[in-house]
A tleap script that builds the chain and sets N, CA, C and O, in Angstrom:
source leaprc.protein.ff14SB
mol = sequence {
  NMET SER GLU ASN TRP TRP PHE LEU LEU GLU
  LEU VAL LEU SER LEU GLY LEU ILE LEU GLY
  GLY VAL ALA LEU ILE ALA THR LEU ALA ARG
  ARG TRP TYR ARG LYS ARG ASN GLY HIE GLU
  ARG SER GLU ARG TYR ALA ASN ASP MET HIE
  ARG ARG ILE THR LEU TRP PHE SER VAL LEU
  MET VAL PRO PHE LEU PHE ILE ILE ASN LEU
  GLU ARG VAL PRO GLY HIE LEU ILE LEU LEU
  VAL VAL ILE PHE PRO LEU PHE LEU LEU TYR
  MET ALA ILE SER THR TYR LEU TRP LYS GLN
  GLU SER ASN ASN LYS ASP ASN TYR LEU TYR
  ASP TRP TRP GLY VAL GLY ALA THR VAL ALA
  TRP LEU MET LEU VAL MET LEU GLY TYR GLN
  TRP TRP GLY CMET
}
set mol.1.N position { -5.269 21.993 -18.517 }
set mol.1.CA position { -5.873 21.066 -17.563 }
set mol.1.C position { -6.694 21.852 -16.557 }
set mol.1.O position { -6.369 22.988 -16.211 }
set mol.2.N position { -7.733 21.240 -16.110 }
set mol.2.CA position { -8.583 21.918 -15.141 }
set mol.2.C position { -7.959 21.835 -13.750 }
set mol.2.O position { -6.994 21.110 -13.510 }
set mol.3.N position { -8.540 22.591 -12.872 }
set mol.3.CA position { -8.023 22.646 -11.498 }
set mol.3.C position { -8.119 21.300 -10.785 }
set mol.3.O position { -7.248 20.974 -9.978 }
set mol.4.N position { -9.147 20.520 -11.061 }
set mol.4.CA position { -9.293 19.201 -10.430 }
set mol.4.C position { -8.166 18.258 -10.822 }
set mol.4.O position { -7.680 17.489 -9.994 }
set mol.5.N position { -7.747 18.316 -12.093 }
set mol.5.CA position { -6.662 17.449 -12.538 }
set mol.5.C position { -5.352 17.842 -11.868 }
set mol.5.O position { -4.563 16.972 -11.500 }
set mol.6.N position { -5.108 19.143 -11.706 }
set mol.6.CA position { -3.884 19.579 -11.031 }
set mol.6.C position { -3.887 19.130 -9.574 }
set mol.6.O position { -2.858 18.717 -9.040 }
set mol.7.N position { -5.047 19.214 -8.941 }
set mol.7.CA position { -5.151 18.759 -7.557 }
set mol.7.C position { -4.836 17.272 -7.448 }
set mol.7.O position { -4.077 16.858 -6.572 }
set mol.8.N position { -5.420 16.467 -8.341 }
set mol.8.CA position { -5.155 15.018 -8.315 }
set mol.8.C position { -3.686 14.716 -8.605 }
set mol.8.O position { -3.103 13.824 -7.989 }
set mol.9.N position { -3.089 15.450 -9.535 }
set mol.9.CA position { -1.679 15.258 -9.843 }
set mol.9.C position { -0.806 15.606 -8.629 }
set mol.9.O position { 0.111 14.858 -8.291 }
set mol.10.N position { -1.091 16.737 -7.978 }
set mol.10.CA position { -0.346 17.114 -6.776 }
set mol.10.C position { -0.527 16.095 -5.660 }
set mol.10.O position { 0.428 15.773 -4.953 }
set mol.11.N position { -1.734 15.590 -5.497 }
set mol.11.CA position { -2.015 14.595 -4.468 }
set mol.11.C position { -1.235 13.307 -4.714 }
set mol.11.O position { -0.621 12.766 -3.794 }
set mol.12.N position { -1.257 12.822 -5.940 }
set mol.12.CA position { -0.544 11.586 -6.271 }
set mol.12.C position { 0.964 11.781 -6.112 }
set mol.12.O position { 1.642 10.912 -5.562 }
set mol.13.N position { 1.496 12.908 -6.586 }
set mol.13.CA position { 2.927 13.168 -6.450 }
set mol.13.C position { 3.332 13.332 -4.994 }
set mol.13.O position { 4.398 12.867 -4.589 }
set mol.14.N position { 2.491 13.988 -4.205 }
set mol.14.CA position { 2.797 14.166 -2.783 }
set mol.14.C position { 2.808 12.832 -2.050 }
set mol.14.O position { 3.718 12.547 -1.272 }
set mol.15.N position { 1.787 12.018 -2.305 }
set mol.15.CA position { 1.753 10.697 -1.672 }
set mol.15.C position { 2.925 9.844 -2.122 }
set mol.15.O position { 3.498 9.102 -1.325 }
set mol.16.N position { 3.284 9.943 -3.392 }
set mol.16.CA position { 4.447 9.197 -3.892 }
set mol.16.C position { 5.735 9.652 -3.230 }
set mol.16.O position { 6.580 8.828 -2.880 }
set mol.17.N position { 5.890 10.962 -3.055 }
set mol.17.CA position { 7.077 11.504 -2.400 }
set mol.17.C position { 7.159 11.042 -0.950 }
set mol.17.O position { 8.211 10.593 -0.494 }
set mol.18.N position { 6.055 11.151 -0.233 }
set mol.18.CA position { 6.034 10.777 1.188 }
set mol.18.C position { 6.227 9.276 1.354 }
set mol.18.O position { 7.114 8.845 2.090 }
set mol.19.N position { 5.408 8.479 0.680 }
set mol.19.CA position { 5.479 7.029 0.840 }
set mol.19.C position { 6.773 6.459 0.261 }
set mol.19.O position { 7.317 5.499 0.807 }
set mol.20.N position { 7.265 7.024 -0.815 }
set mol.20.CA position { 8.534 6.580 -1.379 }
set mol.20.C position { 9.698 6.820 -0.433 }
set mol.20.O position { 10.564 5.960 -0.271 }
set mol.21.N position { 9.716 7.994 0.191 }
set mol.21.CA position { 10.770 8.288 1.162 }
set mol.21.C position { 10.710 7.381 2.371 }
set mol.21.O position { 11.742 6.906 2.844 }
set mol.22.N position { 9.501 7.134 2.883 }
set mol.22.CA position { 9.332 6.255 4.043 }
set mol.22.C position { 9.740 4.822 3.690 }
set mol.22.O position { 10.409 4.159 4.482 }
set mol.23.N position { 9.348 4.345 2.517 }
set mol.23.CA position { 9.718 2.992 2.091 }
set mol.23.C position { 11.229 2.860 1.902 }
set mol.23.O position { 11.811 1.838 2.264 }
set mol.24.N position { 11.860 3.876 1.344 }
set mol.24.CA position { 13.309 3.851 1.169 }
set mol.24.C position { 14.021 3.810 2.519 }
set mol.24.O position { 14.978 3.056 2.697 }
set mol.25.N position { 13.559 4.611 3.457 }
set mol.25.CA position { 14.164 4.630 4.792 }
set mol.25.C position { 14.007 3.278 5.473 }
set mol.25.O position { 14.959 2.772 6.066 }
set mol.26.N position { 12.815 2.684 5.396 }
set mol.26.CA position { 12.585 1.375 6.010 }
set mol.26.C position { 13.475 0.309 5.379 }
set mol.26.O position { 14.024 -0.536 6.086 }
set mol.27.N position { 13.620 0.338 4.076 }
set mol.27.CA position { 14.468 -0.636 3.384 }
set mol.27.C position { 15.929 -0.477 3.776 }
set mol.27.O position { 16.617 -1.464 4.038 }
set mol.28.N position { 16.402 0.760 3.818 }
set mol.28.CA position { 17.797 0.998 4.191 }
set mol.28.C position { 18.069 0.608 5.641 }
set mol.28.O position { 19.124 0.051 5.943 }
set mol.29.N position { 17.131 0.896 6.536 }
set mol.29.CA position { 17.313 0.522 7.944 }
set mol.29.C position { 17.323 -0.999 8.098 }
set mol.29.O position { 18.145 -1.547 8.834 }
set mol.30.N position { 16.417 -1.672 7.409 }
set mol.30.CA position { 16.373 -3.137 7.471 }
set mol.30.C position { 17.659 -3.727 6.902 }
set mol.30.O position { 18.209 -4.667 7.476 }
set mol.31.N position { 18.144 -3.198 5.796 }
set mol.31.CA position { 19.389 -3.679 5.184 }
set mol.31.C position { 20.575 -3.452 6.121 }
set mol.31.O position { 21.445 -4.314 6.247 }
set mol.32.N position { 20.607 -2.288 6.779 }
set mol.32.CA position { 21.676 -1.986 7.732 }
set mol.32.C position { 21.671 -2.997 8.873 }
set mol.32.O position { 22.726 -3.506 9.250 }
set mol.33.N position { 20.498 -3.293 9.425 }
set mol.33.CA position { 20.393 -4.233 10.545 }
set mol.33.C position { 20.833 -5.632 10.107 }
set mol.33.O position { 21.567 -6.307 10.828 }
set mol.34.N position { 20.388 -6.062 8.934 }
set mol.34.CA position { 20.740 -7.390 8.441 }
set mol.34.C position { 22.241 -7.494 8.205 }
set mol.34.O position { 22.840 -8.533 8.480 }
set mol.35.N position { 22.851 -6.432 7.700 }
set mol.35.CA position { 24.292 -6.439 7.442 }
set mol.35.C position { 25.085 -6.521 8.751 }
set mol.35.O position { 26.111 -7.200 8.805 }
set mol.36.N position { 24.625 -5.842 9.798 }
set mol.36.CA position { 25.346 -5.843 11.077 }
set mol.36.C position { 25.133 -7.110 11.882 }
set mol.36.O position { 26.032 -7.539 12.605 }
set mol.37.N position { 23.953 -7.720 11.768 }
set mol.37.CA position { 23.627 -8.863 12.617 }
set mol.37.C position { 23.500 -10.184 11.880 }
set mol.37.O position { 23.444 -11.233 12.522 }
set mol.38.N position { 23.453 -10.169 10.573 }
set mol.38.CA position { 23.377 -11.399 9.799 }
set mol.38.C position { 21.983 -11.999 9.705 }
set mol.38.O position { 21.818 -13.069 9.120 }
set mol.39.N position { 20.976 -11.338 10.266 }
set mol.39.CA position { 19.599 -11.833 10.217 }
set mol.39.C position { 18.646 -10.672 10.423 }
set mol.39.O position { 19.045 -9.584 10.837 }
set mol.40.N position { 17.364 -10.925 10.123 }
set mol.40.CA position { 16.325 -9.914 10.359 }
set mol.40.C position { 16.102 -9.749 11.860 }
set mol.40.O position { 16.399 -10.653 12.640 }
set mol.41.N position { 15.590 -8.618 12.251 }
set mol.41.CA position { 15.255 -8.397 13.656 }
set mol.41.C position { 14.021 -9.211 14.000 }
set mol.41.O position { 13.014 -9.148 13.295 }
set mol.42.N position { 14.095 -9.982 15.088 }
set mol.42.CA position { 12.999 -10.900 15.407 }
set mol.42.C position { 11.829 -10.202 16.099 }
set mol.42.O position { 10.679 -10.572 15.862 }
set mol.43.N position { 12.084 -9.218 16.936 }
set mol.43.CA position { 11.005 -8.528 17.646 }
set mol.43.C position { 10.812 -7.133 17.063 }
set mol.43.O position { 11.768 -6.441 16.715 }
set mol.44.N position { 9.561 -6.751 16.970 }
set mol.44.CA position { 9.265 -5.405 16.499 }
set mol.44.C position { 9.235 -4.413 17.662 }
set mol.44.O position { 9.579 -3.243 17.495 }
set mol.45.N position { 8.825 -4.885 18.831 }
set mol.45.CA position { 8.735 -4.043 20.025 }
set mol.45.C position { 9.557 -4.666 21.152 }
set mol.45.O position { 9.731 -5.884 21.207 }
set mol.46.N position { 10.056 -3.822 22.045 }
set mol.46.CA position { 10.843 -4.321 23.173 }
set mol.46.C position { 9.966 -5.127 24.127 }
set mol.46.O position { 10.356 -6.202 24.583 }
set mol.47.N position { 8.788 -4.603 24.422 }
set mol.47.CA position { 7.839 -5.303 25.299 }
set mol.47.C position { 6.448 -4.708 25.061 }
set mol.47.O position { 6.262 -3.893 24.158 }
set mol.48.N position { 5.485 -5.118 25.868 }
set mol.48.CA position { 4.110 -4.654 25.670 }
set mol.48.C position { 3.976 -3.147 25.919 }
set mol.48.O position { 3.210 -2.474 25.229 }
set mol.49.N position { 4.703 -2.623 26.883 }
set mol.49.CA position { 4.657 -1.183 27.152 }
set mol.49.C position { 5.172 -0.405 25.937 }
set mol.49.O position { 4.608 0.631 25.587 }
set mol.50.N position { 6.208 -0.882 25.307 }
set mol.50.CA position { 6.760 -0.232 24.121 }
set mol.50.C position { 5.738 -0.232 22.991 }
set mol.50.O position { 5.625 0.751 22.258 }
set mol.51.N position { 4.995 -1.321 22.843 }
set mol.51.CA position { 3.958 -1.404 21.818 }
set mol.51.C position { 2.865 -0.366 22.073 }
set mol.51.O position { 2.413 0.304 21.145 }
set mol.52.N position { 2.441 -0.236 23.339 }
set mol.52.CA position { 1.398 0.744 23.672 }
set mol.52.C position { 1.882 2.178 23.472 }
set mol.52.O position { 1.142 3.019 22.961 }
set mol.53.N position { 3.110 2.455 23.871 }
set mol.53.CA position { 3.658 3.810 23.714 }
set mol.53.C position { 3.774 4.162 22.230 }
set mol.53.O position { 3.485 5.291 21.835 }
set mol.54.N position { 4.192 3.206 21.417 }
set mol.54.CA position { 4.289 3.442 19.978 }
set mol.54.C position { 2.916 3.724 19.388 }
set mol.54.O position { 2.770 4.617 18.554 }
set mol.55.N position { 1.918 2.976 19.809 }
set mol.55.CA position { 0.553 3.202 19.322 }
set mol.55.C position { 0.078 4.609 19.687 }
set mol.55.O position { -0.447 5.316 18.826 }
set mol.56.N position { 0.248 5.029 20.937 }
set mol.56.CA position { -0.216 6.356 21.355 }
set mol.56.C position { 0.572 7.476 20.694 }
set mol.56.O position { 0.011 8.526 20.378 }
set mol.57.N position { 1.856 7.267 20.482 }
set mol.57.CA position { 2.651 8.268 19.771 }
set mol.57.C position { 2.110 8.454 18.360 }
set mol.57.O position { 1.960 9.581 17.889 }
set mol.58.N position { 1.818 7.348 17.691 }
set mol.58.CA position { 1.276 7.417 16.331 }
set mol.58.C position { -0.090 8.084 16.315 }
set mol.58.O position { -0.376 8.893 15.433 }
set mol.59.N position { -0.932 7.752 17.283 }
set mol.59.CA position { -2.280 8.335 17.348 }
set mol.59.C position { -2.208 9.838 17.607 }
set mol.59.O position { -3.012 10.589 17.054 }
set mol.60.N position { -1.278 10.290 18.424 }
set mol.60.CA position { -1.152 11.722 18.716 }
set mol.60.C position { -0.592 12.516 17.533 }
set mol.60.O position { -0.910 13.694 17.375 }
set mol.61.N position { 0.224 11.892 16.715 }
set mol.61.CA position { 0.853 12.616 15.609 }
set mol.61.C position { -0.143 12.968 14.509 }
set mol.61.O position { 0.010 14.004 13.862 }
set mol.62.N position { -1.146 12.147 14.280 }
set mol.62.CA position { -2.099 12.394 13.194 }
set mol.62.C position { -2.835 13.729 13.369 }
set mol.62.O position { -2.889 14.499 12.410 }
set mol.63.N position { -3.408 14.047 14.545 }
set mol.63.CA position { -4.081 15.350 14.664 }
set mol.63.C position { -3.125 16.525 14.501 }
set mol.63.O position { -3.504 17.558 13.948 }
set mol.64.N position { -1.896 16.381 14.973 }
set mol.64.CA position { -0.953 17.481 14.829 }
set mol.64.C position { -0.610 17.729 13.365 }
set mol.64.O position { -0.399 18.876 12.970 }
set mol.65.N position { -0.552 16.686 12.563 }
set mol.65.CA position { -0.274 16.870 11.144 }
set mol.65.C position { -1.428 17.578 10.448 }
set mol.65.O position { -1.208 18.358 9.521 }
set mol.66.N position { -2.657 17.314 10.887 }
set mol.66.CA position { -3.800 18.028 10.315 }
set mol.66.C position { -3.820 19.482 10.781 }
set mol.66.O position { -4.181 20.366 10.004 }
set mol.67.N position { -3.446 19.744 12.019 }
set mol.67.CA position { -3.417 21.114 12.541 }
set mol.67.C position { -2.405 21.959 11.767 }
set mol.67.O position { -2.641 23.139 11.509 }
set mol.68.N position { -1.282 21.348 11.400 }
set mol.68.CA position { -0.268 22.085 10.640 }
set mol.68.C position { -0.851 22.603 9.336 }
set mol.68.O position { -0.525 23.709 8.905 }
set mol.69.N position { -1.699 21.824 8.712 }
set mol.69.CA position { -2.237 22.206 7.413 }
set mol.69.C position { -3.453 23.115 7.487 }
set mol.69.O position { -3.999 23.473 6.444 }
set mol.70.N position { -3.896 23.501 8.667 }
set mol.70.CA position { -5.026 24.420 8.791 }
set mol.70.C position { -4.640 25.857 8.486 }
set mol.70.O position { -5.510 26.682 8.207 }
set mol.71.N position { -3.343 26.171 8.534 }
set mol.71.CA position { -2.789 27.486 8.220 }
set mol.71.C position { -3.188 28.574 9.216 }
set mol.71.O position { -2.961 29.753 8.946 }
set mol.72.N position { -3.763 28.221 10.334 }
set mol.72.CA position { -4.057 29.228 11.361 }
set mol.72.C position { -2.881 29.355 12.326 }
set mol.72.O position { -2.640 30.416 12.902 }
set mol.73.N position { -2.168 28.267 12.487 }
set mol.73.CA position { -0.982 28.252 13.338 }
set mol.73.C position { 0.204 27.949 12.436 }
set mol.73.O position { 0.132 27.028 11.622 }
set mol.74.N position { 1.288 28.697 12.558 }
set mol.74.CA position { 2.453 28.408 11.708 }
set mol.74.C position { 2.934 26.973 11.912 }
set mol.74.O position { 3.139 26.536 13.044 }
set mol.75.N position { 3.112 26.248 10.817 }
set mol.75.CA position { 3.496 24.842 10.874 }
set mol.75.C position { 4.837 24.615 11.526 }
set mol.75.O position { 5.018 23.647 12.265 }
set mol.76.N position { 5.795 25.513 11.253 }
set mol.76.CA position { 7.112 25.326 11.861 }
set mol.76.C position { 7.044 25.458 13.380 }
set mol.76.O position { 7.839 24.842 14.090 }
set mol.77.N position { 6.103 26.256 13.885 }
set mol.77.CA position { 5.947 26.402 15.333 }
set mol.77.C position { 5.466 25.087 15.956 }
set mol.77.O position { 5.987 24.664 16.988 }
set mol.78.N position { 4.482 24.446 15.337 }
set mol.78.CA position { 3.988 23.165 15.857 }
set mol.78.C position { 5.071 22.102 15.733 }
set mol.78.O position { 5.234 21.275 16.630 }
set mol.79.N position { 5.816 22.118 14.621 }
set mol.79.CA position { 6.882 21.134 14.455 }
set mol.79.C position { 7.937 21.271 15.538 }
set mol.79.O position { 8.366 20.276 16.122 }
set mol.80.N position { 8.353 22.491 15.805 }
set mol.80.CA position { 9.447 22.704 16.758 }
set mol.80.C position { 9.010 22.637 18.217 }
set mol.80.O position { 9.783 22.198 19.068 }
set mol.81.N position { 7.788 23.065 18.520 }
set mol.81.CA position { 7.348 23.151 19.910 }
set mol.81.C position { 6.603 21.891 20.368 }
set mol.81.O position { 6.660 21.539 21.546 }
set mol.82.N position { 5.910 21.212 19.459 }
set mol.82.CA position { 5.094 20.064 19.871 }
set mol.82.C position { 5.638 18.747 19.330 }
set mol.82.O position { 5.955 17.842 20.103 }
set mol.83.N position { 5.746 18.634 18.021 }
set mol.83.CA position { 6.076 17.339 17.423 }
set mol.83.C position { 7.507 16.921 17.730 }
set mol.83.O position { 7.736 15.778 18.125 }
set mol.84.N position { 8.473 17.812 17.561 }
set mol.84.CA position { 9.866 17.440 17.797 }
set mol.84.C position { 10.121 17.045 19.255 }
set mol.84.O position { 10.785 16.033 19.482 }
set mol.85.N position { 9.628 17.791 20.262 }
set mol.85.CA position { 9.817 17.329 21.644 }
set mol.85.C position { 9.108 16.006 21.948 }
set mol.85.O position { 9.646 15.173 22.678 }
set mol.86.N position { 7.906 15.805 21.396 }
set mol.86.CA position { 7.232 14.519 21.580 }
set mol.86.C position { 8.025 13.386 20.944 }
set mol.86.O position { 8.124 12.295 21.505 }
set mol.87.N position { 8.580 13.649 19.784 }
set mol.87.CA position { 9.402 12.651 19.118 }
set mol.87.C position { 10.636 12.308 19.958 }
set mol.87.O position { 10.971 11.135 20.118 }
set mol.88.N position { 11.307 13.323 20.490 }
set mol.88.CA position { 12.483 13.067 21.328 }
set mol.88.C position { 12.117 12.291 22.592 }
set mol.88.O position { 12.862 11.407 23.016 }
set mol.89.N position { 10.979 12.616 23.189 }
set mol.89.CA position { 10.515 11.871 24.358 }
set mol.89.C position { 10.231 10.422 23.997 }
set mol.89.O position { 10.628 9.509 24.722 }
set mol.90.N position { 9.551 10.211 22.889 }
set mol.90.CA position { 9.266 8.842 22.441 }
set mol.90.C position { 10.563 8.066 22.207 }
set mol.90.O position { 10.682 6.919 22.638 }
set mol.91.N position { 11.525 8.675 21.535 }
set mol.91.CA position { 12.776 7.973 21.245 }
set mol.91.C position { 13.570 7.689 22.516 }
set mol.91.O position { 14.224 6.651 22.610 }
set mol.92.N position { 13.527 8.595 23.498 }
set mol.92.CA position { 14.217 8.343 24.764 }
set mol.92.C position { 13.585 7.159 25.495 }
set mol.92.O position { 14.293 6.287 26.000 }
set mol.93.N position { 12.262 7.128 25.550 }
set mol.93.CA position { 11.565 6.017 26.207 }
set mol.93.C position { 11.817 4.717 25.450 }
set mol.93.O position { 12.066 3.681 26.068 }
set mol.94.N position { 11.757 4.758 24.129 }
set mol.94.CA position { 11.987 3.568 23.317 }
set mol.94.C position { 13.402 3.028 23.520 }
set mol.94.O position { 13.591 1.820 23.658 }
set mol.95.N position { 14.389 3.910 23.538 }
set mol.95.CA position { 15.769 3.487 23.761 }
set mol.95.C position { 15.926 2.861 25.143 }
set mol.95.O position { 16.583 1.830 25.290 }
set mol.96.N position { 15.329 3.476 26.145 }
set mol.96.CA position { 15.390 2.942 27.504 }
set mol.96.C position { 14.784 1.541 27.578 }
set mol.96.O position { 15.363 0.644 28.191 }
set mol.97.N position { 13.616 1.353 26.953 }
set mol.97.CA position { 12.962 0.044 26.980 }
set mol.97.C position { 13.762 -1.000 26.219 }
set mol.97.O position { 13.854 -2.143 26.667 }
set mol.98.N position { 14.346 -0.637 25.073 }
set mol.98.CA position { 15.172 -1.593 24.338 }
set mol.98.C position { 16.405 -1.964 25.123 }
set mol.98.O position { 16.810 -3.126 25.117 }
set mol.99.N position { 17.019 -0.998 25.808 }
set mol.99.CA position { 18.224 -1.303 26.596 }
set mol.99.C position { 17.895 -2.235 27.755 }
set mol.99.O position { 18.723 -3.062 28.137 }
set mol.100.N position { 16.696 -2.110 28.317 }
set mol.100.CA position { 16.292 -3.004 29.408 }
set mol.100.C position { 16.035 -4.419 28.905 }
set mol.100.O position { 16.391 -5.384 29.580 }
set mol.101.N position { 15.428 -4.557 27.738 }
set mol.101.CA position { 14.981 -5.864 27.250 }
set mol.101.C position { 16.022 -6.598 26.423 }
set mol.101.O position { 16.020 -7.829 26.393 }
set mol.102.N position { 16.909 -5.881 25.754 }
set mol.102.CA position { 17.807 -6.520 24.797 }
set mol.102.C position { 19.249 -6.120 25.069 }
set mol.102.O position { 19.539 -4.971 25.400 }
set mol.103.N position { 20.144 -7.087 24.925 }
set mol.103.CA position { 21.563 -6.768 25.073 }
set mol.103.C position { 22.188 -6.409 23.723 }
set mol.103.O position { 23.386 -6.135 23.657 }
set mol.104.N position { 21.401 -6.406 22.656 }
set mol.104.CA position { 21.865 -6.037 21.322 }
set mol.104.C position { 21.598 -4.551 21.102 }
set mol.104.O position { 20.447 -4.136 20.966 }
set mol.105.N position { 22.657 -3.757 21.067 }
set mol.105.CA position { 22.477 -2.309 20.918 }
set mol.105.C position { 21.901 -1.935 19.561 }
set mol.105.O position { 21.381 -0.832 19.394 }
set mol.106.N position { 21.985 -2.829 18.599 }
set mol.106.CA position { 21.441 -2.529 17.283 }
set mol.106.C position { 19.922 -2.472 17.285 }
set mol.106.O position { 19.332 -1.901 16.368 }
set mol.107.N position { 19.267 -3.056 18.300 }
set mol.107.CA position { 17.811 -2.984 18.355 }
set mol.107.C position { 17.332 -1.553 18.531 }
set mol.107.O position { 16.408 -1.126 17.839 }
set mol.108.N position { 17.939 -0.805 19.442 }
set mol.108.CA position { 17.487 0.583 19.586 }
set mol.108.C position { 18.090 1.488 18.519 }
set mol.108.O position { 17.493 2.507 18.173 }
set mol.109.N position { 19.255 1.140 17.995 }
set mol.109.CA position { 19.799 1.920 16.883 }
set mol.109.C position { 18.942 1.761 15.631 }
set mol.109.O position { 18.814 2.694 14.838 }
set mol.110.N position { 18.357 0.576 15.456 }
set mol.110.CA position { 17.441 0.350 14.332 }
set mol.110.C position { 16.243 1.288 14.454 }
set mol.110.O position { 15.793 1.850 13.456 }
set mol.111.N position { 15.723 1.461 15.672 }
set mol.111.CA position { 14.623 2.416 15.873 }
set mol.111.C position { 15.060 3.835 15.555 }
set mol.111.O position { 14.310 4.588 14.935 }
set mol.112.N position { 16.265 4.210 15.970 }
set mol.112.CA position { 16.755 5.547 15.673 }
set mol.112.C position { 16.865 5.761 14.173 }
set mol.112.O position { 16.495 6.821 13.668 }
set mol.113.N position { 17.376 4.752 13.449 }
set mol.113.CA position { 17.492 4.883 12.002 }
set mol.113.C position { 16.126 4.907 11.331 }
set mol.113.O position { 15.850 5.768 10.497 }
set mol.114.N position { 15.274 3.954 11.703 }
set mol.114.CA position { 13.969 3.829 11.052 }
set mol.114.C position { 13.010 4.937 11.406 }
set mol.114.O position { 12.565 5.681 10.533 }
set mol.115.N position { 12.686 5.055 12.682 }
set mol.115.CA position { 11.702 6.046 13.125 }
set mol.115.C position { 12.270 7.458 13.037 }
set mol.115.O position { 11.589 8.383 12.596 }
set mol.116.N position { 13.510 7.615 13.454 }
set mol.116.CA position { 14.124 8.947 13.440 }
set mol.116.C position { 14.235 9.523 12.049 }
set mol.116.O position { 13.884 10.681 11.821 }
set mol.117.N position { 14.722 8.726 11.119 }
set mol.117.CA position { 14.853 9.211 9.744 }
set mol.117.C position { 13.489 9.450 9.111 }
set mol.117.O position { 13.330 10.380 8.320 }
set mol.118.N position { 12.507 8.627 9.445 }
set mol.118.CA position { 11.161 8.815 8.905 }
set mol.118.C position { 10.545 10.116 9.403 }
set mol.118.O position { 9.984 10.875 8.612 }
set mol.119.N position { 10.641 10.381 10.684 }
set mol.119.CA position { 10.098 11.631 11.228 }
set mol.119.C position { 10.839 12.829 10.640 }
set mol.119.O position { 10.220 13.838 10.300 }
set mol.120.N position { 12.152 12.722 10.520 }
set mol.120.CA position { 12.911 13.821 9.922 }
set mol.120.C position { 12.484 14.048 8.470 }
set mol.120.O position { 12.344 15.193 8.040 }
set mol.121.N position { 12.277 12.968 7.714 }
set mol.121.CA position { 11.817 13.080 6.329 }
set mol.121.C position { 10.452 13.753 6.249 }
set mol.121.O position { 10.242 14.647 5.429 }
set mol.122.N position { 9.525 13.320 7.103 }
set mol.122.CA position { 8.181 13.902 7.083 }
set mol.122.C position { 8.203 15.375 7.477 }
set mol.122.O position { 7.469 16.178 6.901 }
set mol.123.N position { 9.038 15.741 8.453 }
set mol.123.CA position { 9.130 17.147 8.845 }
set mol.123.C position { 9.711 17.981 7.699 }
set mol.123.O position { 9.251 19.096 7.452 }
set mol.124.N position { 10.708 17.454 7.005 }
set mol.124.CA position { 11.271 18.186 5.869 }
set mol.124.C position { 10.250 18.361 4.751 }
set mol.124.O position { 10.163 19.428 4.143 }
set mol.125.N position { 9.481 17.315 4.485 }
set mol.125.CA position { 8.449 17.411 3.448 }
set mol.125.C position { 7.396 18.445 3.847 }
set mol.125.O position { 6.982 19.256 3.019 }
set mol.126.N position { 6.960 18.420 5.113 }
set mol.126.CA position { 5.949 19.387 5.567 }
set mol.126.C position { 6.475 20.817 5.484 }
set mol.126.O position { 5.764 21.714 5.032 }
set mol.127.N position { 7.710 21.034 5.915 }
set mol.127.CA position { 8.284 22.377 5.820 }
set mol.127.C position { 8.453 22.797 4.360 }
set mol.127.O position { 8.239 23.959 4.016 }
set mol.128.N position { 8.832 21.862 3.517 }
set mol.128.CA position { 8.954 22.171 2.085 }
set mol.128.C position { 7.621 22.566 1.477 }
set mol.128.O position { 7.551 23.501 0.680 }
set mol.129.N position { 6.560 21.855 1.851 }
set mol.129.CA position { 5.231 22.204 1.350 }
set mol.129.C position { 4.825 23.599 1.811 }
set mol.129.O position { 4.255 24.367 1.036 }
set mol.130.N position { 5.112 23.928 3.053 }
set mol.130.CA position { 4.746 25.261 3.525 }
set mol.130.C position { 5.590 26.340 2.862 }
set mol.130.O position { 5.096 27.430 2.577 }
set mol.131.N position { 6.849 26.043 2.619 }
set mol.131.CA position { 7.717 27.015 1.995 }
set mol.131.C position { 7.272 27.306 0.578 }
set mol.131.O position { 7.306 28.457 0.141 }
set mol.132.N position { 6.845 26.257 -0.163 }
set mol.132.CA position { 6.371 26.438 -1.521 }
set mol.132.C position { 4.929 26.898 -1.590 }
set mol.132.O position { 4.435 27.223 -2.669 }
set mol.133.N position { 4.243 26.929 -0.449 }
set mol.133.CA position { 2.870 27.402 -0.409 }
set mol.133.C position { 1.850 26.391 -0.889 }
set mol.133.O position { 0.799 26.765 -1.409 }
set mol.134.N position { 2.146 25.127 -0.722 }
set mol.134.CA position { 1.202 24.088 -1.155 }
set mol.134.C position { 0.192 23.819 -0.087 }
set mol.134.O position { -0.686 22.976 -0.267 }
savepdb mol mol.pdb
quit
């Protein structure tokens, strides 16, 4: 096979690995919430501030993921020094906002399961790619 076919195969497998893991995590978190509460979660965000913070967190993560793949800065350094602290800050703010708006503790635990496991999965995949030299 030519080099282009290997690239396309790696791209499809990588996207399948990433998106499959994220979809599995979302399904398991949703199933966990439904099992504990007997219904789907009605609100996606605690309030408007939570929606804006989530949007900005997502927007900031995209450039950092591209910087990791430039290979000029070690990826594990960006993960540990920038992305992980930003993630912890986001989760602390999100938990605080959910506790203010909702008396159901499962609302912020759902975020910890969904967002937390997704970020952990993506960080593991990125570190795995760097370890294998992809």
